[in-house]
KEKE-3310 file (N, C-alpha, C; in steps of 0.2 Angstrom, whole numbers, plus 5000, padded with zeros to 4 digits):
npx = (5450:5451:5463:5475:5485:5501:5511:5526:5530:5539:5548:5552:5551:5540:5538:5528:5518:5508:5495:5491:5477:5470:5475:5485:5500:5513:5518:5532:5529:5531:5541:5537:5536:5534:5525:5517:5509:5496:5489:5494:5490:5476:5475:5479:5469:5458:5461:5462:5453:5454:5455:5461:5472:5490:5500:5517:5523:5534:5543:5552:5567:5564:5551:5545:5538:5545:5556:5551:5538:5529:5527:5522:5510:5504:5502:5493:5481:5479:5478:5466:5457:5457:5453:5441:5433:5441:5449:5462:5477:5490:5506:5520:5536:5549:5566:5563:5571:5584:5579:5575:5588:5594:5585:5588:5601:5601:5592:5602:5605:5616:5629:5630:5616:5609:5612:5602:5590:5577:5573:5576:5565:5553:5554:5554:5540:5534:5537:5532:5519:5518:5521:5510:5501:5504:5504:5490:5484:5480:5471:5458:5441:5429:5438:5443:5454:5458:5462:5451:5454:5452:5455:5468:5485:5494:5490:5490:5496:5491:5501:5504)
npy = (5414:5430:5442:5454:5464:5468:5480:5482:5492:5493:5499:5489:5476:5469:5469:5457:5455:5447:5446:5438:5427:5434:5447:5452:5448:5451:5444:5439:5436:5435:5439:5449:5451:5468:5470:5460:5459:5464:5453:5443:5447:5445:5431:5427:5431:5423:5412:5417:5430:5446:5459:5473:5483:5488:5500:5503:5520:5531:5543:5558:5562:5574:5574:5579:5574:5558:5553:5540:5541:5545:5532:5524:5531:5530:5514:5513:5518:5508:5497:5502:5501:5487:5481:5488:5487:5485:5493:5504:5509:5520:5519:5525:5522:5525:5520:5507:5497:5497:5492:5480:5474:5474:5465:5453:5451:5450:5438:5429:5426:5422:5432:5432:5428:5439:5449:5446:5454:5453:5446:5456:5465:5458:5456:5470:5473:5466:5473:5485:5482:5476:5487:5495:5487:5487:5501:5503:5495:5483:5469:5460:5463:5463:5462:5470:5486:5492:5486:5484:5492:5485:5473:5472:5469:5478:5486:5497:5492:5492:5499:5490)
npz = (5486:5493:5488:5489:5479:5476:5466:5457:5446:5431:5417:5408:5416:5430:5446:5457:5470:5483:5495:5509:5512:5522:5522:5529:5528:5516:5501:5490:5473:5459:5445:5430:5413:5408:5397:5396:5409:5411:5406:5413:5426:5424:5422:5434:5442:5438:5446:5460:5469:5466:5476:5478:5471:5474:5471:5468:5468:5460:5468:5468:5480:5485:5483:5471:5455:5448:5435:5430:5434:5423:5415:5425:5427:5414:5414:5425:5418:5410:5419:5426:5416:5412:5425:5431:5442:5453:5466:5468:5475:5478:5483:5490:5483:5487:5491:5491:5482:5488:5501:5497:5492:5505:5512:5505:5507:5521:5521:5519:5504:5491:5484:5469:5467:5470:5461:5452:5444:5444:5455:5464:5459:5463:5477:5479:5476:5486:5498:5495:5496:5509:5516:5513:5519:5533:5536:5535:5543:5537:5532:5526:5519:5532:5543:5557:5558:5568:5584:5598:5613:5625:5620:5617:5619:5624:5634:5648:5663:5679:5693:5707)
capx = (5452:5453:5470:5478:5491:5506:5515:5532:5529:5544:5546:5554:5548:5537:5538:5521:5516:5502:5493:5489:5470:5468:5478:5490:5507:5514:5523:5534:5525:5534:5543:5533:5539:5529:5521:5512:5507:5489:5487:5496:5484:5469:5476:5479:5461:5454:5461:5461:5449:5458:5450:5465:5479:5494:5505:5522:5522:5540:5542:5561:5568:5561:5543:5543:5538:5551:5555:5547:5531:5524:5526:5517:5504:5501:5500:5487:5475:5478:5475:5459:5453:5456:5450:5437:5430:5446:5452:5470:5481:5497:5511:5528:5541:5556:5570:5561:5576:5588:5576:5575:5594:5595:5582:5591:5607:5598:5591:5608:5606:5622:5629:5627:5609:5607:5613:5597:5585:5569:5573:5574:5558:5547:5553:5551:5533:5531:5539:5527:5513:5519:5521:5503:5496:5506:5500:5483:5481:5479:5464:5452:5434:5427:5442:5444:5460:5460:5459:5449:5459:5450:5459:5476:5491:5498:5487:5493:5495:5491:5506:5502)
capy = (5417:5436:5444:5462:5463:5473:5480:5486:5492:5495:5499:5482:5470:5472:5464:5456:5452:5445:5446:5431:5429:5439:5453:5455:5448:5450:5439:5441:5431:5434:5446:5448:5456:5472:5470:5455:5460:5463:5446:5439:5447:5441:5424:5426:5433:5417:5408:5421:5436:5452:5465:5479:5484:5493:5500:5508:5527:5533:5550:5560:5563:5580:5575:5580:5568:5555:5552:5535:5542:5544:5526:5521:5534:5526:5508:5514:5519:5501:5493:5503:5499:5480:5479:5494:5487:5485:5499:5505:5513:5521:5518:5527:5517:5527:5515:5499:5493:5496:5488:5473:5471:5472:5459:5448:5450:5447:5432:5424:5426:5423:5439:5431:5428:5446:5453:5445:5461:5450:5444:5462:5468:5455:5458:5477:5473:5463:5479:5490:5479:5476:5494:5497:5483:5489:5508:5503:5489:5477:5466:5460:5462:5466:5462:5477:5488:5494:5482:5488:5493:5480:5467:5474:5467:5484:5488:5499:5489:5496:5497:5489)
capz = (5491:5492:5488:5488:5474:5475:5460:5458:5439:5427:5410:5406:5419:5435:5452:5459:5476:5484:5501:5512:5513:5527:5520:5534:5525:5509:5498:5482:5468:5452:5440:5424:5407:5409:5392:5398:5415:5412:5405:5420:5431:5422:5423:5441:5444:5437:5452:5465:5469:5467:5478:5479:5470:5478:5466:5469:5465:5460:5468:5470:5487:5485:5483:5464:5451:5446:5427:5429:5435:5416:5414:5429:5425:5409:5417:5429:5415:5407:5424:5428:5410:5414:5431:5433:5449:5458:5469:5467:5481:5476:5489:5489:5483:5488:5495:5490:5480:5493:5507:5494:5492:5513:5514:5501:5511:5528:5521:5516:5498:5488:5480:5463:5466:5473:5456:5448:5445:5443:5462:5467:5457:5466:5483:5481:5476:5492:5501:5494:5498:5516:5518:5513:5524:5540:5536:5535:5548:5535:5534:5520:5521:5538:5548:5559:5556:5576:5590:5604:5619:5629:5619:5616:5622:5625:5639:5653:5669:5686:5698:5715)
cpx = (5453:5461:5470:5485:5495:5510:5520:5533:5536:5543:5547:5551:5546:5537:5530:5521:5509:5501:5491:5481:5466:5470:5483:5498:5507:5520:5526:5531:5528:5536:5540:5535:5532:5523:5515:5509:5500:5486:5488:5491:5478:5470:5476:5472:5457:5455:5460:5456:5454:5454:5453:5470:5483:5500:5510:5523:5529:5539:5551:5561:5565:5553:5541:5542:5544:5550:5551:5540:5526:5523:5521:5509:5500:5499:5494:5481:5473:5475:5468:5456:5451:5453:5447:5434:5434:5449:5459:5473:5487:5501:5517:5533:5548:5561:5568:5567:5582:5586:5577:5582:5596:5592:5585:5598:5606:5595:5596:5608:5613:5623:5627:5619:5606:5607:5607:5591:5578:5568:5571:5567:5552:5547:5552:5544:5530:5533:5534:5520:5513:5518:5514:5498:5498:5503:5493:5479:5480:5473:5460:5446:5432:5431:5445:5452:5463:5458:5458:5454:5458:5454:5466:5481:5495:5494:5491:5492:5496:5497:5502:5503)
cpy = (5425:5439:5451:5461:5469:5473:5485:5487:5495:5495:5492:5476:5473:5467:5463:5453:5451:5446:5439:5432:5433:5446:5456:5453:5448:5445:5439:5435:5430:5440:5444:5453:5461:5473:5465:5455:5459:5455:5441:5439:5444:5435:5423:5427:5427:5413:5410:5427:5441:5457:5471:5478:5489:5494:5506:5514:5529:5541:5552:5561:5569:5581:5576:5573:5565:5555:5545:5536:5542:5538:5523:5524:5530:5519:5509:5515:5512:5497:5495:5501:5491:5478:5485:5494:5486:5491:5499:5510:5514:5522:5522:5522:5519:5522:5508:5495:5492:5492:5480:5469:5469:5466:5452:5446:5447:5440:5427:5422:5427:5431:5438:5431:5435:5450:5452:5450:5458:5449:5451:5465:5464:5456:5465:5477:5470:5468:5484:5488:5479:5483:5497:5494:5486:5497:5507:5498:5483:5474:5466:5459:5465:5465:5469:5479:5489:5489:5486:5488:5487:5472:5466:5472:5472:5488:5490:5494:5494:5494:5495:5492)
cpz = (5489:5492:5487:5484:5475:5470:5460:5449:5436:5420:5406:5409:5426:5440:5454:5465:5478:5492:5503:5512:5518:5526:5526:5532:5518:5507:5491:5478:5463:5449:5433:5419:5406:5403:5392:5404:5416:5411:5410:5425:5430:5423:5430:5444:5442:5443:5459:5464:5471:5470:5479:5474:5473:5473:5468:5465:5465:5461:5469:5477:5489:5486:5476:5460:5448:5438:5426:5430:5429:5415:5418:5429:5419:5411:5420:5425:5412:5412:5425:5421:5411:5420:5434:5440:5455:5460:5469:5471:5478:5483:5486:5489:5483:5492:5495:5487:5485:5499:5503:5495:5500:5514:5511:5506:5518:5527:5519:5509:5496:5483:5473:5461:5468:5467:5450:5449:5447:5451:5465:5466:5461:5474:5484:5480:5483:5498:5502:5497:5506:5518:5519:5519:5532:5541:5538:5540:5545:5534:5526:5522:5527:5543:5551:5559:5564:5581:5596:5609:5624:5628:5617:5621:5625:5631:5644:5659:5674:5690:5705:5720)
residu = (MET:ASP:ARG:ILE:ILE:GLY:ILE:ASP:TYR:GLY:ARG:ARG:ARG:THR:GLY:VAL:ALA:THR:SER:ASP:PRO:LEU:GLY:ILE:PHE:ALA:THR:ALA:LEU:ASP:THR:VAL:ASP:SER:THR:LYS:LEU:ILE:ASP:TYR:LEU:LYS:ASN:TYR:ALA:GLU:LYS:GLU:THR:ILE:VAL:HIS:PHE:VAL:VAL:GLY:TYR:PRO:VAL:ASN:MET:ASP:GLY:ARG:PRO:SER:GLU:ALA:GLN:ALA:ASP:VAL:ASP:ALA:PHE:LEU:LYS:VAL:LEU:ASN:LYS:ALA:PHE:PRO:ALA:VAL:PRO:VAL:THR:LEU:GLU:ASP:GLU:ARG:PHE:THR:SER:VAL:LEU:ALA:HIS:ARG:ALA:MET:ILE:ASP:GLY:GLY:MET:LYS:ALA:SER:ALA:ARG:LYS:ASP:LYS:ALA:SER:VAL:ASP:LYS:ILE:SER:ALA:ALA:ILE:ILE:LEU:GLN:SER:TYR:LEU:ASP:ARG:THR:GLY:GLY:GLY:ILE:GLY:THR:ILE:PRO:ALA:ASP:VAL:PRO:GLU:SER:LEU:SER:ARG:ASN:LYS:THR:ARG:ARG:LYS:LYS)
# end
């Protein structure tokens, strides 16, 4: 099945998320040692078809490059070499860790479990991927991003 992969790259560990086969929903997949990430993705690609990567791109609040951007840029070169035919989209990752913590709290996760940074990383990857899917309308393959007005539930009803 075709999948879009979300990546929250870090110097030590990386969160990975995947889309459902239709490319509508993101699900946290795993947290991987960053030095083993390409091998992990190659193994995953043996079971599922990766059609797109969405990589969180670190930017400061003022829009300038963050300190971590150099690490992500180096990773992007390695990713492109390992998967030259798979397109990559960069997605703003500001606030993803904050949103991940909020999702963990809202989901009822205990405080001790929320301290596990590996959980934060993979949830952040899912947030990055879901942000991309929401922004682009989601969908893999020929699924249209825009619903025709005639099929929309948001049609304006005429007053009688």
